[in-house]
N, C-alpha and C positions, 0 to 999 in steps of 0.2 A: 524636587529642591535641588535650586542652583548651585552649585557650590566653586569657590574659588581657593588658589593658593591664592593669601595674600602680603606680598613684602614690603618692606619698609626702606628705601635708603635715601641716603645723603652725597650727591655728587653734582657735578656741574653736569650742565646740560646736554655740550657737546660731546665730553666722553661715554654719557647713560647714551646716545645715540648712537653711538659707532661701538658701543660691546657690550652690553646689557641689553639691549634693546633687540638687536637683531641674534643676539643669542638664543632666548626667549622663543624668537619667532623660528630659529631654525629648529628648536629643539621641540618645539609643538609641533612644527609639521611631519618629524619622524616621529612623532607619538611616543617621545622619551623626555615628557614634561604634564605639566596639567595646564590648566585653564587658568589663567593671572591675571591679578591686579596687581599693580604695582604705585605706590606714594612714594614718591621722589622731590624731596627740597631740593635746590639747586645752592651747590655750594661756590661759589664763586661766579661772575657773569661769563659764555660765552655764545656763542652763534652758532647755527648751522646753516648750512643751506642747500636745499632739495632735491631730490635722485635726478629731478630733470633740468637743472639748474646750471646757468654756465657762470660760475662764481665771478666769475673776470667781470661778469656784467652786472651781477645782481647787488656786489660787496664793494668798496671801498678797501679793497685789501692791504695796501699799502697803512690807510688810517690804521688797520685793527694792531698793525705788526708793533708800529708806533707804540701802540696803547698795551702791548701782551694782551690783546682780546684773542682768545681763541675760536676758529673758524674750521669749523669742519664740514662736509658732505657726507649727509645720511643715507641712508637704502630707503628712505619714508621721500611722499613726493611733499606739492605745496611748497613756498618758498622763502624766502632767508626768513628768520627767528633768533630773535637775541633772548634766550636762556639767561633770566637778572639773577643775582645773588637775592636767594630768601623765596622766591617763584616756587611753582609747584607744577610737578609733571603729576598727571592720574591716566593712568594707562593698562587698556585692556585689553588682552591677548585671549583669541577666542574661537573656538573651533566651530563654523556659523553652521555643521553638519549637524549640530546637538540641535533637541528639538526643540527646547529650550531657548534657546537664542533667538529676541527676533528681527535682528540683524540680520541682512543677507547679501547686502551691495552696499557699495562705499555710501551710494547718495543717502539710503536708508539706517546709517550708521551715523553720519552724521545730523540729521534728524531726531532721531531718538537719543542718542549718548549727548545730545547739544543742548535738546528740551530737557534731557530732565538734570541735567546741571544747571541750568537756568532756572528750572521750577526750584530747586533745593535752595539757591542761592537768592533768587528772591524772597522765598518763605525763612529761609534762615537771617537775612540782614535786613528785611525788609527796604531793597531797592529794587530798580527796576531792570532787572535783569531777562534779555531775553534775547531768545534763536535766533539770529538773522545770516539766510540762505546764502552761501550756500553752508560755511563753516565755520560761523563766527560767536560770541556770546558778547553782547553790546549791551552796555547802559549809556545811555540818551545820542547812542550814535557813534560810543566809544569802545572802542575792544576792551574787554574781559578777558575774553577768553579767546585763544588760537588754536587752532586743532589740525588736524592729518589725521589720514588713512590709509592702510593700506590693507588687501587683499590678493592672496596668492594660495594656488590650493588649499582655499577654503578655510584658510587661518587668516582670520582677521585681526588686523592692532589699530585702535585709534586710541590716540593721542590726545591729550586734552592739556593745555599749558594754561595754566591759572594764573594771570599776573597778581600778587598776591598784596607784594609791595612798591613804592612807588620807583620807575626807572631811572636810568639816567638817560633825557629826552636828546641830551646832545651828543650820546654817542649814538642812539637809533638814528638821528635825523643825518650823520654824518657817517656814519659806517655798511649805511645801507642804503644804495642805488634804486631810486623810484622814479621808473617811467612816466611821463606826464599821465598816460592813459592810463592807470593803477590808480591814479586817486584824484583826477577830473571828478568823479561822478559824488564825491565825498565831502565838498563843499571845506577841503581844510588844506593850509598851504604846505605842510611838508608831514612825513609820516610820523615824527617825534605826538602831531594833535593830535593824532588818530586813537593814544590807547589810554586808559585809565586803570587804576588798579582797585583791588577789593580792601584794601585800608583805608583808600581815599574814598571808595561808596561810602563804604561801613558807618566812619568816622570814627571806627576803635584799629587797637592791632587785631593780629589775628594770630593766633596760638597754633602751634602742632596738633591740637587737641580740637581743635576747630578745623582744621583741614582733615583731619580722621574722618572728622563728622560730616561734612562732606563728602567725603568719599564712600563712606559707608551709604548715607540716603542717597548719594546719586546711584550707586550701585544698586540698591534697590528700586530706583525710580527704574531703572533703564530692564531689570531682569526679573522684576519683583521683589518683594518684600519680604520674602521669604529665605531671597539670595542670602548667603551663607559666605566668612570670607574668613578664610583657615589662615593664621598667620604661616610663615615659610620663609625660604631661603632659597639662593640658587643652587641648584645640582654639583654636582662635581662635573658633568659632563656641560653643561652651560657656562660653566667659569672656562673651562678649555677654547668651548666656542667664544665666550667673550673675547678672549683671551688673541685668539684666531681673528676676528673681525677687526679689532682693534690695532692688529697691524697692517691687516688690508687697507680699513678707512682710513689711518692716519698718512697713507703712501702718496705721493705726488701723482702719480697716476691715476689713481683713483679720483683724487680732491679735482683734475683738470679735464678728467675726460671727456665732458662736454662741451670743452673749450677750443675756439679756434685755433689757437699753439697747438692743439695736440690733433685734431678733426682736421684742420685745413693745410698739417704739413703735407710739403712737396706739391701743391696745387701749382697750375701752371702760372707764370708771372703775370701775365695778361689779363688772366680771367678779372670779370667782374663784381666783384661781393655786392650787395644787396639786403637789406634788411623792411622787415614787416613786422607789426607789435598793431596787437589786439588784445582789448581787455571783455573776453567772458565774465558770464556770473561767477565760474568757478575761478577766472585768475587769468593773469597774464598768459598770451599766446607770444612767441617770441620765433620768426623764422628768419634767420638768414641763409644768404644763397649765394653758390657761384653760378653766374654763368657763363661757359665757354663755348665756343661756335656756335652757339643759339642752342644751347643745350642747358639741363642744369648737373654741371660739372659735380658738383656736391651739394650738400645743403647737412643745416642742423637746424632743428626743431625742440625748443625749451621751452617752458612754463615754469608756475606755480600751482598749476591743478591734480588734480588724482585720477591718472587715468588706471583702469588694470584692463589684460596684463602690465607688467612692468615693461615690456619691449614691445609697447605696441607703438613707440614714438622711431626706434628703429627701424619701426618693420614701414611705416610711413616713408621714411627716410629711403629705403632700399628700395620699396616702390615709384616714388621719383627720380630719384637718382640715375641719372643718365640720358631723362625722356626730353623731347623739345620744351622750348619756353612756349609752353600753351596752357592757361588757365581751365580749358575744358577739360584741359587729360588731367591735370589736379584735381578738379572736382570730382570726375569720374571714379579716381582713386581710393581721393578719402571716402566719397560717399560707401563706398566698397568697404572699406574697414569698419564703419561703423554701423554696418550690416551684419557683420561677423558677430556669433553668438557669443564668443567669449569676451567682447569688448565692452567693458563701463568708460565713458567719462563722462562723470558727474557734472550737470551745470555747463555743458558746452555741447556743439553741434556739427555739424558737416560746414555751417556756412559759417561758423567764428575761425576753424580753422582755415574758410579759405577768402575770409574778410586780411588773416595774416599775413599769406603768401599773395594776396592782391596787388597789395602795398609794397610787398618785399618786389612783386612783379614792374613798379612802379616809380620802384626808388634809384631811377638812371640819372 
């Protein structure tokens, strides 16, 4: 029978993502902790951007500063996400080496976890919630649940963000920068139209006990009806890790790590900068290139997809840095990366990355 330590917390999304969450992942990876499920109800509004994001390109940071809205960069992948006051996080931390774990890949985790959660919401609230690949639950084309996943050294984290209460669509629209490629297939005018919430769809308020029931039934859907949630709390070592991560993940160096101001610092003044964007099933791929003397002097590959291992985009950059301006070389190197046995970039293929590079090559 599967067993999880079960923790209930009330903290804002950004603080949870940059302290508690990575602390549990680290402790579980070091066998200092147990498989864990957390139900966290957000206390206040905040945003995070994904591990592979350039926050200056994905967020209007000046708008957020004026509104006193916290924005942090998390260690999990995916895009910019608002954790609104009163919404909830259902987060699963599990060692995939356990024989009873049905999720062994990121894509498999999205299918299993989101399908299970959609089934529970549909059954409990009689609304047409359904899993939409790659990583959403939708109702009539609007996002009800967003998610991200991280798989490193057999430790899988699945983060399911349930939009419980209505959010300020004006904040969403003004805070998140959305390239046209991101929404062109969704028949909406702006990102604010993309979301709905459980209370709106159900036509009633949703209590803490309702969220607890969703959590219990979703875990049973995913791992089996005999799965037990054992109430617990963070351990002492996890609290120490959380403090350390909070210091690291609130630093300016961490936040801007993927930005041009950091990565292109010291580049030749006559280098030519170009950019290409392509929307794959998994999300947006963005390639920003510096050409100098007909070579790729430097490059930044970012996006809101969910690859493993976390080093994969840096591997791609390191392979292509200094190479001639030749798409055939880019294609060869990208295909070799995808052929590695340790690589999974769910919802993308080599051609998706090549399209982004091709657009950057032609952006002159």
